[in-house]
C-alpha positions as CSV (number, residue, x, y, z in Angstrom):
1,M,40.6,-1.3,-31.2
2,A,40.8,-4.3,-28.8
3,E,38.7,-2.3,-26.3
4,A,35.9,-1.7,-28.9
5,G,35.9,-5.4,-29.7
6,A,35.6,-6.3,-26.0
7,A,32.8,-3.8,-25.5
8,A,30.9,-5.2,-28.5
9,A,31.4,-8.8,-27.2
10,A,30.1,-7.7,-23.8
11,A,27.0,-6.0,-25.4
12,A,26.3,-9.2,-27.4
13,A,26.5,-11.3,-24.3
14,I,24.1,-9.1,-22.4
15,A,21.7,-9.1,-25.4
16,Q,21.9,-12.9,-25.5
17,A,21.2,-13.2,-21.7
18,I,18.1,-11.0,-22.0
19,K,16.8,-13.1,-24.9
20,A,17.4,-16.3,-22.9
21,S,15.6,-15.0,-19.9
22,G,12.5,-13.8,-21.8
23,A,10.2,-11.1,-20.7
24,I,10.2,-10.2,-17.0
25,V,7.5,-7.9,-15.8
26,S,8.3,-5.9,-12.8
27,V,5.2,-5.2,-10.6
28,E,4.3,-3.8,-7.3
29,P,4.1,-6.2,-4.3
30,M,0.3,-6.0,-4.1
31,D,0.0,-6.7,-7.8
32,F,2.3,-9.7,-7.4
33,L,-0.1,-11.0,-4.7
34,T,-3.0,-10.6,-7.0
35,I,-1.2,-12.6,-9.8
36,V,-0.3,-15.3,-7.3
37,G,-3.9,-15.4,-6.0
38,R,-5.1,-16.3,-9.6
39,Q,-3.1,-19.5,-9.6
40,Q,-4.1,-22.9,-8.0
41,Q,-0.5,-23.9,-7.0
42,P,1.8,-21.1,-7.8
43,L,5.6,-21.7,-7.9
44,I,7.3,-18.8,-6.3
45,V,11.1,-18.1,-6.2
46,H,12.1,-16.1,-3.2
47,A,15.4,-14.4,-2.3
48,T,16.6,-11.7,0.0
49,C,19.0,-8.9,-0.8
50,G,20.3,-5.7,0.5
51,F,23.3,-4.3,2.5
52,F,21.8,-1.8,4.9
53,S,18.3,-3.1,4.9
54,T,16.8,-6.4,3.8
55,K,14.7,-6.4,0.7
56,Y,12.5,-9.4,-0.3
57,Q,12.4,-10.5,-4.0
58,Y,9.8,-12.7,-5.5
59,L,9.4,-14.2,-9.0
60,T,6.6,-16.3,-10.4
61,S,5.3,-17.3,-13.8
62,Y,1.7,-16.7,-15.1
63,K,0.4,-17.3,-18.6
64,G,3.8,-17.4,-20.1
65,L,5.2,-14.3,-18.5
66,A,7.6,-14.0,-15.5
67,F,6.5,-11.5,-12.8
68,Y,9.0,-10.0,-10.4
69,A,8.4,-7.9,-7.3
70,K,10.7,-6.4,-4.6
71,S,9.3,-5.5,-1.2
72,P,10.8,-3.9,1.9
73,A,8.8,-6.5,4.0
74,P,8.0,-10.1,3.5
75,L,4.8,-10.8,1.6
76,S,2.0,-12.9,3.0
77,L,1.9,-15.6,0.4
78,P,-0.8,-18.3,0.1
79,P,0.0,-21.5,2.0
80,Y,-0.8,-23.7,-1.1
81,S,2.2,-22.1,-2.9
82,E,5.3,-24.0,-3.8
83,F,8.5,-22.2,-2.8
84,I,12.1,-22.2,-4.1
85,V,14.5,-20.2,-1.9
86,A,17.2,-18.8,-4.1
87,R,20.5,-17.3,-3.2
88,S,19.7,-14.3,-5.4
89,I,17.4,-13.2,-8.2
90,W,19.0,-11.2,-11.0
91,V,16.7,-9.2,-13.2
92,P,18.1,-7.5,-16.3
């Protein structure tokens, strides 16, 4: 019985975390660049991840939605962008 209660609590915590983070739209790297190009001064969160090969993660907000992309190579982002380098980006 205690295991079922713990599992229910964990499920509730995950659901709450998803609600708190809002909608995150996963897009291809080229689509991400298109979205960034529509903004005058985009704020972009950037992180790297991977064990055997480095992957590049990007996150930005546009019209109330958060857009996320993962790329095997760094993206060529506009120089007028504002950047935040994060230790990691976690997407549910």
